[in-house]
N, C-alpha and C positions, 0 to 999 in steps of 0.2 A: 350438857350433850346434847340437846339441838343447835345449840354454836357450833360447837365440833363435824357436826354433818353437813352447818353452812361452809365452816372454814373445809374443808373437805372435799366439796363439790363444786367449790367455786378455787381452788388447789389443782386441780387434775389439769392440762393441758390441752389447750381448745383445738376440735381439729385444724385443719390445716387447710385456711381462704385462699380458697380460688377463684381469682377476681377475676374483669373482664379483660384485664391488659390498658385500663385509660382508666385517667386521673380519675379519681372518688369525689366527686363538690365536694363532703360531708369535712376533706382532707383542704381540699384550700386558703385556711385560714394558716395551717401549719406549715412552719418551714421545708422549702421548697425541696432543699436536701433528704429527710426524711420521706417525703413521698416517691421520691426519683431512688432514695434505698427497698421503697417499697416492691417502689414495680418490678427491681430489678432482681425479687426473690431473696434480698440479704437475712441473714439473721435478724431477728424481730424477738425479743422478752415477751412476758406473757405478764399483762394486765394485772396490778396490786386485788387482793380477792376483793377488798370494800369498793376498788372503781368495778372493775365483776359488779359486786352483788348493787348498786348503785345504775348500772348498766342492767339490768335487769331489772328494778325496779321501774325508771323510765320509762322501758315497755308496756309496761303494766298499769299505769299512769296511762298511757297516749292508750291503752286499750280503752280504757273507760271514754277520756275524750271523744274514742269516738262516736261510742251511745252518745254521747250528751248532744255532740253535734248533729249525729246525724237523727235527734229528734228533729232540732229544729230546723238543718234546712232536706234533710231526707234523702233522693235523689239526686239531688245535686250537687251532694256532698262525694269525694272520692277519695280514694287512700291509696296508697305508696304504690304511685304516680308514675312509667320510668321517663326519668328525659336523661337522651343518649346525644351525645355527634359523636365527628370521630375523636377526641382526645377524651370528650366528658362521661360519666355517666353516672347516677342518682338516683333520686330517690323522694317524692315530694311527701310527705307524713300527710297535708292534706288540703285535694287543692275543693274551693265552690266556685261552681260555674252552676248559670243560667236565675237560680232565684235574687244575683243581686249583678250591678248596670257591669261591671268588671271583673273578669275571674283572681280569683284571690286565690292566695298561696299560705297555704298558715308550717310555720318552722313549729314542728314540740321540742318543749325543752324542758328537761322535769331535772328538780337537783334537791339541796338537803336544806333547808333552817338555817343553819349555822351559816352564816355570812352570807346570805341572802339581798341583791344588789348589795352588796359592802360598799360603801365611798362609789352610789355611785356608777356601778362597773354592769350594768345591762344598757341595751344590747354586749354583748361579750364581741370582739372584734372576730374572734372567728366562726362566729356564730352570723355572725351581720356577711360574712366572708361566704359562708356558704346560703345562706335568702338570699341575698344579691344576684350568685350566681346563678340560684336556680330561677330568677326572676327573670335575667338575660337567658337563656336554656330558652329559654320558654319563648317566649319573644322569639326568638331562633327559627323557634320550631312551626309557631304556632303564627307567630307575625300577628300578637294584641299584645300588649303590654299593661300586662298579670299588678296589681294589689302584689305586695310579700309582706306579713303580718311575723313576726316571733312573738314567739307564748312562752312566759314562763312559769311555772308552778310547780309551790312543792305544801308542805301539810298546811293549808292557809292563806297560805300570800299567793298569788299571784302579780306577775306582768306583762301588759301588754306594749308592744309597739311597732308601727308601721316605720318599714324603711321610705325615707324619701331620693330618691340618686337625684344629683344635686349636676339635672338638666339647665333650670332656670337657672340660681346661685350659686355665689362659688364654694360652695364645700357640702357634704351629704348632712340629712339628718335621722332621726329618731325621733315619731312624736307619739305619744299612748300616756297609759299613765302605769303606776307601782301600786301595788293596792288599794285601789280607789284614787289618787292622786294623781294629778293630769302632771306630765312634766316632757319638754323639750331634751334631747339630747344631740351632742356632734358624735357622726360616728363617718370615720372617712372615705367615705362612700365615694369619694373625686380619686383616691389614692388606685383604686380595684380595677378600675380599663387596665392602665401599666403591669397591675400584679396580675392581670391576665395572661396577658403577653409572657413575663418573665417563668413564671409558670409553665408557658408553651411551649416555649421557648425550649428549657429543658427540659418537656418531651419529644420534642422533633428532636434533640444532641443525642439523646438516650440508644446506646450504654455508660454511655459517661458519664459522671457524677457531678456537681455541682461544689465546691469546697464549699466546710463545715464557715456559716458565716459568722461567726463569733470566737473572741481568740476565748473563750469560757467560758462555761455551763452554766446557762443563766436562763431564767423564766421566762423574756422576751419570748424567745424562738421557743417554746418549751420541750431543754436539755430536762430541763427539773420546774417543781411547781414548790413550791415556797420551801426551796433549796432540797429538797428530795426528788433522788433521779424519777421522770416520767416518760419521756421517749423512750420505747423500746428497741430505737437502733439505736441506746444511748452508748454504747460499746461500736459501734459503727466508728465514733468520733473523737470520743475522750477516752477509754479507756489504755490504750496505748499511747497516750499524752502526759496520764498520770503519772 
């Protein structure tokens, strides 16, 4: 009975999203084609029930995180701070300014326990893209380079990473800890300036849509996740070819 109520709730179509007409920073790690399809209003499938549940649980975790961070940082903590320019739009989960030397952006990611940091996957590429872009937009708008932290949280597990832009080194990296164990991991931040140029060029070329970037549905471009359909625009690329 209870589970039935959840399934019914999350199976209902979501209200139509009215975007800003700009690229969302959270989409920077996705396939360029899917982002441009969304901006042109192409039909998009619904997220599966379990994905919508996880998204809501993530919001709940984030609300708890705000209470905890507020207790430590007080008024220095700001939440849901908009960042916008002519092409990009986004909101910072948390921004800490005033009590520390350098403004600090915190991008919060809630996840499940299964496969937490499986095979050292954190920080995930799409999350690193989003957080890196937040840092760049903040610097461009406020003329100061912030620290950028990615924080992952699940039931009894956590991971925290400081992104290190490859300014004085050949490649990017992330340093931090996973469940209190210190780690340093490679993150391809050095490739993101060129990726940003590609996105902005595609945006400037709208309503022209980029070609499908792969020859068959794959996890690498987000068409699928572990072999199952994942992208809301899957039908726009594959159904007519399969």
